[in-house]
C-alpha positions in Angstrom: -92.5 128.4 -128.3 -90.5 130.3 -130.9 -93.2 132.8 -131.1 -92.4 134.1 -127.6 -89.2 135.5 -128.9 -91.1 137.3 -131.7 -93.5 138.8 -129.1 -90.6 139.9 -126.9 -88.9 141.6 -129.9 -92.1 143.5 -130.7 -92.5 144.6 -127.0 -88.9 145.7 -127.0 -89.4 147.8 -130.1 -92.5 149.4 -128.7 -90.7 150.2 -125.4 -87.7 151.6 -127.3 -89.9 153.9 -129.5 -91.8 155.1 -126.5 -88.7 156.0 -124.4 -86.9 157.4 -127.4 -89.8 159.8 -128.1 -90.5 160.9 -124.6 -87.4 160.8 -122.4 -84.4 163.2 -122.7 -81.0 162.2 -121.4 -80.2 165.6 -119.8 -76.9 166.5 -118.2 -78.3 165.9 -114.6 -79.2 162.3 -115.6 -75.9 161.4 -117.2 -74.4 160.9 -113.7 -76.8 158.1 -113.1 -77.7 156.6 -116.5 -75.6 154.9 -119.1 -77.7 156.1 -122.0 -78.9 152.6 -122.7 -82.1 150.6 -122.1 -83.1 147.0 -122.1 -86.5 145.6 -121.3 -86.3 141.9 -122.0 -83.8 139.0 -122.1 -84.5 135.4 -122.9 -82.9 131.9 -122.8 -84.5 129.6 -125.3 -84.3 125.9 -124.4 -82.2 123.7 -126.8 -85.1 121.6 -127.9 -87.1 121.0 -131.1 -89.4 123.9 -132.1 -92.5 121.9 -131.4 -91.4 120.9 -127.9 -93.2 122.4 -125.0 -91.0 123.7 -122.1 -91.9 125.5 -118.9 -91.9 129.3 -119.2 -90.5 131.2 -116.2 -90.2 134.9 -115.9 -87.7 136.5 -113.5 -88.3 140.1 -112.6 -85.4 142.5 -111.8 -82.7 141.3 -114.2 -79.0 142.5 -113.7 -77.4 144.4 -116.5 -74.0 146.1 -116.7 -73.2 148.6 -114.0 -70.2 150.3 -112.3 -68.5 151.3 -115.5 -68.8 147.9 -117.1 -70.3 147.7 -120.6 -72.1 145.2 -122.8 -72.5 145.1 -126.6 -76.0 143.8 -126.0 -77.3 147.0 -124.3 -79.0 149.3 -126.7 -78.5 153.1 -126.6 -81.8 154.8 -126.9 -80.2 158.0 -128.3 -78.7 156.3 -131.4 -81.4 153.9 -132.6 -81.8 150.2 -132.6 -83.4 147.8 -130.1 -83.6 144.0 -129.7 -84.0 141.2 -127.2 -80.9 139.9 -125.4 -80.6 136.3 -126.4 -79.0 135.0 -123.2 -79.5 135.8 -119.5 -76.6 133.8 -118.1 -78.9 133.1 -115.1 -80.4 129.8 -115.9 -78.3 127.9 -113.4 -79.3 130.4 -110.7 -82.9 129.8 -111.4 -82.5 126.1 -111.3 -80.8 126.5 -107.9 -83.7 128.4 -106.5 -86.2 125.9 -107.8 -84.2 123.1 -106.2 -84.1 124.9 -102.9 -87.8 125.5 -103.0 -88.6 121.8 -103.7 -86.1 120.7 -101.1 -87.4 123.0 -98.3 -90.9 123.7 -99.5 -92.4 123.5 -96.0 -90.3 126.5 -94.9 -90.7 128.5 -98.1 -94.5 128.4 -97.8 -95.0 128.0 -94.1 -92.5 130.2 -92.1 -92.9 133.9 -92.1 -89.9 135.6 -93.8 -88.5 138.5 -91.7 -84.9 138.9 -92.7 -85.5 140.7 -95.0 -89.3 140.8 -94.6 -91.5 139.5 -97.4 -94.4 141.8 -98.4 -96.3 138.6 -99.0 -95.2 137.2 -95.6 -93.5 134.2 -97.2 -90.9 133.6 -99.8 -93.0 131.3 -101.9 -96.6 130.5 -102.8 -98.0 127.2 -101.4 -97.8 125.5 -104.8 -95.5 127.7 -106.9 -94.3 124.9 -109.1 -97.7 123.4 -109.7 -97.6 124.2 -113.5 -94.0 123.2 -114.1 -93.6 120.1 -111.9 -91.2 119.2 -109.1 -88.5 118.2 -111.5 -88.5 121.4 -113.6 -85.1 122.4 -112.2 -83.7 119.5 -114.3 -85.6 120.0 -117.5 -85.2 122.5 -120.4 -86.7 125.9 -119.4 -87.8 128.9 -121.4 -86.4 131.7 -119.2 -87.4 135.3 -119.6 -85.9 138.1 -117.6 -87.4 141.6 -117.3 -87.2 144.7 -115.1 -89.4 147.3 -113.6 -87.0 150.0 -114.7 -85.7 149.7 -118.3 -83.0 152.3 -117.8 -79.4 151.0 -117.3 -77.9 152.8 -114.3 -74.2 153.6 -113.9 -74.2 152.4 -110.3 -75.7 149.4 -108.6 -79.3 150.3 -107.7 -78.7 150.1 -103.9 -75.7 152.5 -104.2 -77.3 155.3 -106.1 -79.2 158.1 -104.2 -82.6 157.0 -103.0 -84.2 160.0 -104.7 -82.7 159.0 -108.0 -84.1 155.4 -107.6 -87.5 156.9 -106.7 -87.5 159.2 -109.8 -86.5 156.4 -112.1 -89.3 154.1 -110.8 -91.8 156.9 -111.3 -90.6 157.5 -114.9 -90.6 153.8 -115.6 -94.2 153.4 -114.5 -95.3 155.2 -117.7 -93.7 152.5 -119.8 -95.2 149.6 -117.9 -92.5 147.1 -118.9 -93.8 144.2 -116.9 -97.5 144.9 -117.5 -96.9 144.8 -121.3 -95.3 141.5 -120.9 -98.1 140.1 -118.7 -100.7 141.3 -121.2 -98.9 139.7 -124.1 -97.9 136.3 -122.7 -99.1 136.1 -119.1 -101.3 133.1 -119.8 -98.3 131.1 -121.0 -96.1 131.8 -118.0 -95.8 128.9 -115.5 -93.9 130.7 -112.8 -93.0 134.3 -111.8 -89.9 135.0 -109.7 -89.1 138.3 -108.1 -85.5 138.6 -107.1 -83.2 141.2 -105.8 -79.9 141.8 -104.1 -80.4 141.8 -100.3 -80.1 145.6 -100.1 -82.6 146.1 -102.9 -85.4 144.0 -101.6 -87.2 147.1 -100.2 -87.5 148.4 -103.7 -88.1 145.3 -105.8 -90.1 143.0 -103.6 -93.0 145.4 -102.9 -93.4 146.2 -106.6 -93.3 142.5 -107.4 -95.9 141.8 -104.7 -98.2 144.5 -106.0 -97.9 143.0 -109.6 -98.6 139.5 -108.3 -101.6 140.5 -106.3 -103.0 142.8 -109.0 -103.0 140.1 -111.5 -104.0 137.3 -109.1 -100.9 135.2 -109.9 -100.8 132.0 -107.8 -97.4 130.7 -108.9 -94.7 132.9 -107.6 -91.4 132.9 -105.6 -89.3 135.6 -104.0 -85.6 135.1 -103.8 -82.3 136.9 -103.5 -80.1 137.9 -106.4 -80.2 135.5 -109.4 -77.1 136.0 -111.5 -74.5 133.9 -113.3 -72.7 133.4 -110.0 -75.8 132.6 -107.9 -74.7 129.0 -107.1 -71.5 130.2 -105.4 -73.2 133.1 -103.8 -76.0 131.0 -102.3 -73.6 128.3 -101.1 -71.3 130.8 -99.4 -73.9 133.1 -97.9 -76.9 130.8 -97.1 -75.6 127.3 -96.6 -74.4 127.6 -93.0 -76.9 126.5 -90.3 -76.3 129.7 -88.3 -77.4 131.9 -91.3 -81.0 133.1 -90.9 -81.7 132.1 -94.5 -80.4 128.6 -94.1 -83.9 127.0 -93.6 -84.8 128.2 -97.1 -81.6 127.5 -99.0 -79.7 124.9 -97.0 -79.5 121.2 -97.9 -81.9 118.7 -96.3 -80.6 117.4 -93.0 -80.1 114.0 -94.4 -77.7 115.3 -97.0 -76.1 118.2 -95.2 -73.0 116.2 -94.1 -72.4 115.3 -97.8 -72.2 118.9 -98.9 -68.7 119.8 -99.8 -67.4 123.1 -98.6 -66.8 125.7 -101.3 -64.1 128.4 -101.4 -65.1 131.9 -100.4 -65.7 134.3 -103.3 -67.1 137.8 -103.7 -69.3 136.9 -106.6 -72.3 139.2 -106.8 -72.2 142.7 -108.0 -75.8 142.8 -109.3 -78.2 145.7 -108.6 
């Protein structure tokens, strides 16, 4: 699967050159953009080169915001582009997969209303058909991408709605996710659309349109996947009174064995 990284690097280069040649970071944009772009990030499994591992794509990756910086974000006004070689979100993906397998009946059978799913449910009837029920325990080839390649200065939900709308319109001409699908769509075993709770009205409809347009049968919708997802899900969604508990909570037979976790404010993703 090493060739996937090579493909991503070429897509990143094409995206970089396209944006560099057609987008100007004017003064009115500098309030909202960091002057950096990033289209793709990847976690390669620690296995032999000839081993075959499930390929999962997560859409709507979190990058540095709120004044934080990262050496792995590439400024489009100074040259250079590449693929981020770690997502720091592998554990969060495994947690979502485990929740889906644990509570599959709810994911695929109960209409999601808080927040609403544009596809009615949070999961396809057999989302893990290609990767198997134990994929959350196996080496995974994880790719993360975004609808908008521009790195914003604020969390997406905190910037003016007009700015978000304009960025999405501009991003459409670069077709980040469509380029990825055209290049390796046949190799992807599962697509996951994720977002912070307050960003679902932006991300989930776009992801739904992408899934339906390409007739993708293996998909999941979930809340923000980040390096701190495990703590976030445990604190926010693992209490029976929480409306999302049926999707993320433990099975009834093991609920009493779940140890309480300390309260943390862990998720600053966009």
